[in-house]
C-alpha positions as CSV (number, residue, x, y, z in Angstrom):
1,X,8.1,0.8,-7.9
2,X,7.2,3.9,-5.8
3,X,5.0,3.4,-2.8
4,X,3.0,6.3,-1.4
5,X,1.5,6.3,2.1
6,X,-1.2,8.7,3.2
7,X,-2.9,9.7,6.5
8,X,-2.5,7.2,9.4
9,X,-0.7,4.7,7.1
10,X,2.1,7.3,6.7
11,X,2.1,7.9,10.5
12,X,2.4,4.2,11.3
13,X,5.1,3.5,8.8
14,X,6.9,6.8,9.4
15,X,7.5,7.5,5.7
16,X,5.5,9.4,3.1
17,X,7.0,7.4,0.2
18,X,9.6,4.9,-0.7
19,X,10.9,3.0,-3.7
20,X,11.0,-0.8,-3.5
21,X,12.0,-3.7,-5.7
22,X,9.6,-6.5,-5.5
23,X,8.7,-9.8,-7.1
24,X,5.1,-9.5,-5.8
25,X,2.5,-10.4,-8.4
26,X,-0.5,-8.7,-6.8
27,X,-1.3,-5.9,-4.4
28,X,-2.0,-8.5,-1.7
29,X,1.4,-10.1,-2.3
30,X,3.1,-6.7,-1.9
31,X,1.2,-6.0,1.3
32,X,2.1,-9.4,2.7
33,X,5.8,-8.7,1.8
34,X,5.7,-5.3,3.4
35,X,4.0,-6.4,6.5
36,X,6.7,-9.1,7.1
37,X,9.4,-6.4,7.0
38,X,9.0,-5.1,10.5
39,X,6.4,-4.2,13.1
40,X,5.6,-0.7,11.8
41,X,4.5,-2.1,8.4
42,X,2.6,-4.9,10.1
43,X,0.7,-2.3,12.2
44,X,-0.1,-0.2,9.1
45,X,-1.4,-3.2,7.2
46,X,-3.1,-5.1,10.0
47,X,-6.6,-4.2,9.0
48,X,-6.7,-4.2,5.2
49,X,-10.5,-3.6,5.2
50,X,-9.6,-0.1,6.5
51,X,-7.4,0.6,3.5
52,X,-7.8,1.5,-0.1
53,X,-5.2,1.2,-2.8
54,X,-4.5,3.0,-6.1
55,X,-2.2,1.8,-8.9
56,X,-0.8,4.5,-11.0
57,X,-3.5,6.8,-9.6
58,X,-6.5,4.5,-10.4
59,X,-8.4,2.8,-7.6
60,X,-7.7,-0.9,-7.5
61,X,-8.5,-4.1,-5.6
62,X,-6.2,-6.3,-3.5
63,X,-6.0,-9.0,-6.2
64,X,-5.0,-6.5,-8.9
65,X,-1.8,-7.4,-10.7
66,X,1.3,-5.3,-10.4
67,X,2.7,-5.9,-13.8
68,X,3.8,-2.6,-15.3
69,X,2.7,-0.6,-12.3
70,X,5.0,2.3,-11.4
71,X,3.2,3.7,-8.3
72,X,1.2,2.1,-5.5
73,X,-0.6,4.4,-3.1
74,X,-2.2,3.2,0.2
75,X,-4.7,5.4,2.1
76,X,-7.8,5.1,4.3
77,X,-11.3,5.4,2.8
78,X,-12.2,9.0,2.0
79,X,-15.5,10.6,3.1
80,X,-17.2,13.4,1.3
81,X,-18.8,16.3,2.8
């Protein structure tokens, strides 16, 4: 599964993207797994209310299943103008 990080999430993790193998069933499970890796991931995912997630380029929720998902993107909320 490909993971994409945008804006300050990318800055905290230090990567724009990575490919992972996971047994996580939901987005929340994946984030918990990532946050337990090391401090930079824990910092990036410390306030999940400040993050949005997209699965295969469709906005999703934290409890969304990952079955069949190829791409997960994490980013801060966007504002219009």
